[in-house]
C-alpha positions in Angstrom: 0.0 -0.1 0.0 1.3 3.6 -0.9 2.3 6.1 1.7 -0.2 8.7 2.6 1.3 12.1 1.7 0.0 15.5 2.3 1.4 17.4 -0.8 -0.2 19.0 -3.9 0.7 17.7 -7.3 -0.9 18.5 -10.4 -1.4 15.6 -12.8 -2.9 15.3 -16.3 -5.2 12.7 -17.4 -7.4 12.3 -20.2 -10.9 13.7 -19.8 -12.5 10.4 -21.0 -10.6 8.4 -18.3 -12.7 6.8 -15.6 -12.9 8.5 -12.2 -11.0 7.4 -9.4 -12.6 4.7 -7.2 -12.3 4.8 -3.5 -9.4 3.2 -1.5 -10.5 -0.6 -1.9 -12.8 -0.6 -4.4 -12.0 -2.4 -7.6 -9.3 -0.9 -9.9 -11.0 0.7 -13.0 -7.9 2.1 -15.0 -8.2 5.6 -13.9 -4.5 6.2 -14.1 -4.3 8.6 -11.0 -2.0 6.3 -8.8 0.5 6.2 -11.7 0.3 9.6 -12.7 0.7 10.8 -9.1 3.9 8.7 -8.4 5.9 5.9 -9.5 5.1 2.6 -8.1 8.0 0.0 -6.7 8.2 -1.5 -10.1 9.0 1.7 -11.9 11.6 2.6 -9.1 13.5 -0.6 -9.5 13.3 -1.4 -13.2 13.0 2.4 -14.7 14.9 4.1 -12.0 12.0 6.5 -11.9 12.0 8.4 -8.4 9.3 11.2 -9.1 6.7 12.3 -11.3 4.0 10.5 -13.5 5.2 7.1 -14.4 6.6 6.9 -17.8 5.1 3.6 -18.3 1.7 4.8 -18.0 -0.1 3.9 -21.1 -3.8 5.2 -22.4 -5.7 2.6 -24.1 -8.0 4.7 -26.3 -10.4 1.9 -27.4 -11.1 0.8 -23.7 -11.0 4.3 -22.2 -8.8 3.4 -19.4 -5.0 3.5 -18.5 -2.8 0.4 -18.2 0.8 -0.3 -16.9 3.2 -0.5 -19.9 5.4 -2.8 -17.9 2.6 -5.1 -17.6 1.1 -5.0 -21.2 4.5 -4.6 -23.1 7.6 -5.1 -20.9 9.8 -5.2 -23.8 8.9 -1.5 -24.7 10.6 -0.3 -21.4 13.1 -3.1 -20.7 15.0 -3.8 -24.2 17.3 -6.4 -22.6 14.5 -8.6 -21.6 14.6 -11.7 -23.7 11.2 -12.6 -25.7 10.5 -15.7 -23.8 10.8 -14.0 -20.3 8.3 -11.3 -21.4 5.2 -13.2 -20.5 6.8 -14.4 -17.0 7.8 -10.7 -16.2 4.4 -9.2 -17.1 3.0 -11.9 -14.6 5.3 -10.8 -11.9 4.5 -7.2 -12.4 0.8 -8.0 -12.3 1.4 -9.5 -8.9 3.9 -6.9 -7.8 1.5 -3.9 -8.4 -1.8 -5.9 -7.7 -3.0 -4.8 -11.1 -6.8 -4.8 -11.5 -7.3 -5.8 -7.8 -8.2 -2.8 -5.9 -7.4 0.9 -5.6 -4.7 1.6 -3.0 -4.2 5.2 -4.1 -5.0 7.9 -1.4 -4.7 10.6 -3.7 -7.6 13.0 -4.1 -8.7 14.5 -7.3 -9.7 18.1 -7.6 -11.0 19.5 -11.0 -10.0 22.7 -12.5 -12.6 24.0 -14.9 -10.3 26.9 -16.1 -7.5 26.2 -18.6 -4.7 28.9 -18.2 -2.9 29.9 -21.3 
């Protein structure tokens, strides 16, 4: 489970993305958790310490976000041999508890104004 933080960060998500579920509710691919901070998989394998995860992928036809390390690990880990990709994806699914339940305590505020 991710740490509860009391900071303010602006994240950008597609307007057609599903709304963030409450903590403990089923994951719906809203992308808030990955846009707010990198998960342990991104920390270890992508060496990403802050910001939106660069492996966050928008799936336009399904109108939700997915973990790129889960759906296409070779796009991020060029050294990963083809036969190991499915094995690695299964590990990532388990490590991030993909599609299990929302574990992000981030709250969302919408800004109707677009500043130029």
